[in-house]
C-alpha positions in Angstrom: 0.2 -0.3 -0.1 1.0 3.7 -1.1 -0.2 6.8 0.1 0.4 9.3 -1.7 0.3 13.3 -0.8 0.3 17.1 -3.1 0.1 19.6 -1.7 -0.6 22.8 -3.4 -0.2 26.6 -3.1 -3.0 28.1 -5.4 -3.8 31.6 -6.7 -7.5 32.7 -7.2 -7.1 36.3 -8.7 -10.7 36.9 -9.5 -11.8 36.3 -5.8 -13.1 39.8 -3.8 -14.3 37.9 -1.2 -14.6 34.7 0.7 -17.2 33.5 -0.9 -15.7 34.1 -3.9 -12.7 32.4 -3.0 -15.4 29.8 -1.2 -17.1 29.0 -5.0 -13.7 28.4 -7.2 -12.6 26.1 -4.1 -15.4 24.2 -3.9 -15.9 23.8 -7.6 -12.3 22.5 -7.7 -12.1 20.0 -5.0 -15.3 18.5 -5.8 -14.7 17.9 -9.5 -11.6 16.3 -8.1 -12.6 14.4 -5.6 -15.6 12.6 -7.7 -14.1 12.4 -10.6 -10.3 11.7 -9.9 -10.6 9.3 -6.2 -8.9 11.1 -4.2 -9.3 13.5 -0.7 -9.1 17.0 -0.8 -9.0 19.5 1.9 -8.0 22.9 2.4 -5.1 23.2 4.8 -3.9 26.4 5.1 -4.4 30.9 4.5 -8.4 29.6 4.9 -8.8 33.6 5.7 -7.0 34.9 2.4 -9.0 36.0 -0.2 -7.1 35.0 -2.9 -4.5 32.4 -1.9 -5.7 28.4 -0.1 -3.3 25.7 0.4 -4.7 22.7 -0.6 -4.0 18.5 0.0 -4.8 16.1 -2.0 -4.8 12.3 -1.0 -4.6 9.2 -2.7 -4.3 5.3 -1.6 -3.8 2.1 -3.6 -1.6 -1.1 -4.1 1.7 0.3 -6.2 3.7 3.4 -6.6 2.8 3.7 -10.1 -0.8 4.0 -9.8 -0.3 6.4 -6.9 1.8 8.7 -9.3 -0.4 8.8 -11.6 -3.2 10.1 -10.0 -1.0 13.1 -8.2 0.5 13.8 -11.8 -3.1 13.8 -13.2 -4.4 16.5 -10.5 -1.5 18.4 -10.9 -2.1 18.8 -14.7 -6.0 19.9 -13.7 -4.3 22.2 -11.3 -2.0 24.2 -13.7 -4.7 23.8 -16.8 -7.3 25.5 -14.2 -8.3 29.1 -15.9 -9.5 30.2 -12.6 -6.2 29.5 -10.0 -2.9 30.1 -11.0 -0.4 27.3 -9.2 2.1 29.3 -7.3 3.5 25.9 -5.8 3.3 21.8 -5.9 5.3 19.6 -3.8 4.4 15.6 -3.8 5.7 13.3 -1.0 5.2 8.9 -0.2 4.3 7.0 2.2 
C-alpha cells in the first residue's frame, strides 16, 4: 500500500471575497474528488481571499498508480483557468 500526498499553493485572482474563494474551491475540490478518487482538504490560508493551500491524498496498491493520480491532479490544477498554481509538492508514504 502506498499513500500519496500532493500539497498545492494556489492563487485565485478573480476572488474579491471569501465567498468567491469558497465558490472556486468548492467547484475545484468536488470535481477532482468525484472524478479522480482522491481526498481533498484546504490546509492553509483560510482567511485570505486570493490564496489557498490544498492537500490531495490518494491510496493505491502500487506507487505507479499513486504517481499517475497525483500527476493528473497537478495537470488539472495547472490547466484550471480560474486559479494560478504557485507551488506544488508531492510525497509518498
